[in-house]
N, C-alpha and C positions, 0 to 999 in steps of 0.2 A: 764755862770751864773754869772760870776764876774761883767760883765758890767751892768747887770740888777738888780741882787739881792745882789751884793757885797759879794758873797760866793766864797771864794778862794779855799777851799778844799771840793768840792762837794762830793768826794768819802767817806768822813767821815760822811755824812748825812745818815739817814735811807733811804732805797730804795724808799719807798712810798713818802717821802718828796722830794727826788731828782726828782722823776717822776712828781710830781705835779708842782714843780718849772720849770722843763724842758718844760712841756706842756704850760706854760705861756710865754715862750720866743717869741719875735717877729721874723718874718720871716728873717729879715736881721741880726739877731744876729750871732756871729761867730759860735756858736754851731749848729744852724739850717743850716747855709751855709755849714758847715762841713758835716752834715748828708746828704745833697743833693749834695755833691761834687761840690758846686758852689764856684768859685774862687772870684767873685766880688759881691758887693751889687747891688741890682736892679737898683739903680740910676746910678751906674758906667757904667752899660751896655748902658743905654740911653746916658749918657755923651760921652762915647767913640764912639757910633754910630753917634752922632751929630758932634763930632770932625772929624770923617772920611769923612762925607759929606762936611763939610767946607773945608777940605783939597782937596777934589776932585774938588769942585767949584773953589778954588783958582788955582788949577792945570789947569783946563779947560781954564783959561784966559791966559795961557802961550803959547809960541811957541812950547814947548815940547809936549803939548797936541795936537797941530795941526799935529805933526809928530808921535804921538802915543808912546812917549818914556818918561821915568822917572816918570811914574805914581806913586803916593805915596802909600806906603803900608798901609793896614788897621791896625790901632792900636788895634781895637777890636779883630781881628783875631790873632794879635801878642800876646795880653794879654791872650787870651784863648788857645794859642798855636795850633790853627787849621791849621797853615801853615806847620806843621810838617807832615811827612809821617805817614799815618794811620798804626797801628799795626794790624797784622793778628789775628783775634779773633776766627776763626773757619775754618773748612776744609770741603769740599764737599764729599771727599772720604777718605777712610783709606790710600790709596796710597799717597794722598797729605800730609796727616799727617806724614807718614813715611819718605817721601822725606824731609820735613821740619825738622823733628827730626834728620835725618842724617846730615843735614847741620849744625844745632846747635851743635850736638855732635862732629862734625868734622870727621865723618866717611867717 
């Protein structure tokens, strides 16, 4: 809210006032990105995707590309941390859950 309304202490506002101000925030505001767990502005996604494509095009013109080595990493994936191992968020059976719990607990 600070960048749009210059309100630094929004928690001191009445609840209805804060809600009305929040509803008027643009989609790329820090608050709205935080609500959506979005790390980057919309434009930054596009810019990083363009950068990745340019890096691939440049790489394709090298001898490394002919041999299939040293392909550049995706900056977009790096920024979004999608290259990390996915965390387990669920289990198919109670036995899978118990096995994982024992590993974590060190049993």
